C-alpha positions, 0 to 999 in steps of 0.5 A: 198815921204818925206811928207808921214805920219807915219800912212801910213806905218801901213795902210795895205789896199790892193791898186793897185800898180802903175805900167806901164800900160801893156796889160793884157793877155787874160786869166788874169781874169780866173787865178784870178778866179781860184786863191786859198785863199793862193795864193791870200793872198801871192799876197796881201802881195807881193803887199803890200810890193811893195806898201810900198817900193814905198812910202819909196823909199825902205828904210831898216830902214822903212822896220823894222817898216813895218814888225812889222805892217805886223806881227800885220796884220798877227796876226789879220788875224790868229785870224779871222781864227776861224776854223784854230785856233780851229785846231791849239788849238785842241792838247792843248785842248786834253792835257788840258782834259788829265791834268784835268783827271790826276788832278782827279786821283791825287786827288783821290790818295791823298785822299786815301793816307790821309785816309791811313795816318789817319788810320796809325796814329790811329793805332799808337795811339791805340798801344801806349794806349795799351802799357800804359795799359800793363805797368800799368798792369805789375806794378799792377799785384803783388798787384791785380792779380785777377783783371787781370784774373791771378789765383795767390795768392796776396802777394805770394812774402812775404809768399815765403820769410818767408818760405825760411827763415824758411827752412834755420835753419830747414835744418841746424838742419836736417843736424846736427841731421843726421850727429850726429845720423848716426855717433853715430849709425854706428861708435861711441863707447860709454862709461859709462860716456856718457849720452843719449844726448851726445850719440845722439848729438856729437859736434865733430861727423863731424871731428871724422868721417873724422878722422876715414876715408874717407868712414866714413866722406863721409857717415855722410856728405852726409846722410843728403842730402838723407833726404832732397831729400826725402823731395823734393820728397814729394813736387813733388808727392804732386803737382799732386794729383793722387792715384799713387802719394799718394801711393808714398808719403806714401811709402816715409814717411814709408821709412823715418820712418824706417830709423829713427827707424834704427838709433834710434835702433842702438843708443839705442842698444849701450846704452843698451849693455853699461848698461846691467847686467847678468840678462838683456835679449838680446836687441830686438825690443820689448825692443826698443819700451819701451824706451823713448829715442828710440821714442825721437830719431825717432821724433827728426828726423822724425817729423822735416823731415816732417816739413821741407818737408811741409815748402819746399812744401809751399815755392815751391807753393808760388814760383809757385804763384810768377812765375805766376805773373812773367810770366804774367809780362813777357808776357805783357813785350813781348807784349810791345816790340812787339807793339813798333816794330809795331809802328816803322814799322808804323812810317816808313810807315807813313813817306813813305805815307807823302812823297808820299802825298808831291809828289802828291801835287807837281804833282797836283800843277804842273799839275794845272799850266800846265792847266793854261798855256794851258788855256792861249794858248786856250784863246790866238791866236796861231801864226804859225811862219812858215806861217808868214815867208812865207808871210813875205818873200812875203812882202819883195820880193815885197819890194825888187822888187820895189827897183830892178825895180824903184830905180834909183841908181847904181847897187852896191848901189842897191845891198847894199840896198837889202842886208840891207833889207834882214838883216832887214828881218832876224832880224825881224824873230829872233825877232818874233821867226820865224827863220829857226831853229825854223820854225816848232815851234808855237809862242803863243801870248795872245791878 
């Protein structure tokens, strides 16, 4: 037995077990004939264990090597069972097909997201180009309004400031004139030394009126603003060119002319009474119309008032032209802000799409890795460890049977040998992954 070569340990051919000759029962042939392939396979492993144990005197160290050979034999047998392998691999094949379908769906999803990303980036680019164009228009509008379809006069801002500058001295003139003339017409007492100019334009009219009383002071202070208000109405009525507004405008001129005539009449009346003789007739309107100073007072106020109204109307129109440009600039600036908000929203959407694309790519890589794993499983041999445990146990049972029947040692020593064999058997199961905890798992081996 010591001269058996190591090659004989891996030689797993089925040979008859040398046992004492016994008379076989009459129905043995019928049992063999009706024995199932599984029972036949179990019996083969059992016999192989018995035979190999007889060759090594049941040595448990040799059992470990023999179990490795048994596992290799079991592997080769499983590999040859094409139908069984196909059945075991069926779930993996189905999973692989599902994974491939998933890859296609993920690829379509990725392409869709990339197209969305392209469109979003294009939209952002278009908005940015529009913003640049709007900013350029905002700067160019005051110089070339007609270029941007804005009906406003070029250079309106310059004309506006010229008109506004002229309004200031004209307004001061009107205020001074009407304060003096209203004081002279209604409150001043003339003397023989007073000249026409001194009678109309009194340098101390404002202070004298307030010294005379609050009513007098308030009257001469506020009356210029009545004429300025009438001038403002000229502008308002001239904006809408209608017959009714033209009538109103004519009435304003008439009222102003009449009021200036009253002031001139009062002043001329006082001067006439001052120089009146016993032969002079009473002062009447006909006499006033013949006095040069009467017309001088009227035109010194009325004509300047008309000039003020026209300049004010011109300034307001120029301001309106200026406002048109300003309004157009504000509209474009609001459009810029609106587009910037849209760009911010689009950038957030782009970040979200990029995140989704990254996640999709990771899933595709992970799924392709799983497909490769499944392909390795399909290309390899699936070893059902539960089945291996069944046949390995048959082999060990045959091994232990020989020890129990043929090894002539004490009962205690025989029990020790059996326990060592069982321990070796359990170690082998752990090594190949066929332990009791994982007996329902599938052990994969690529050959």
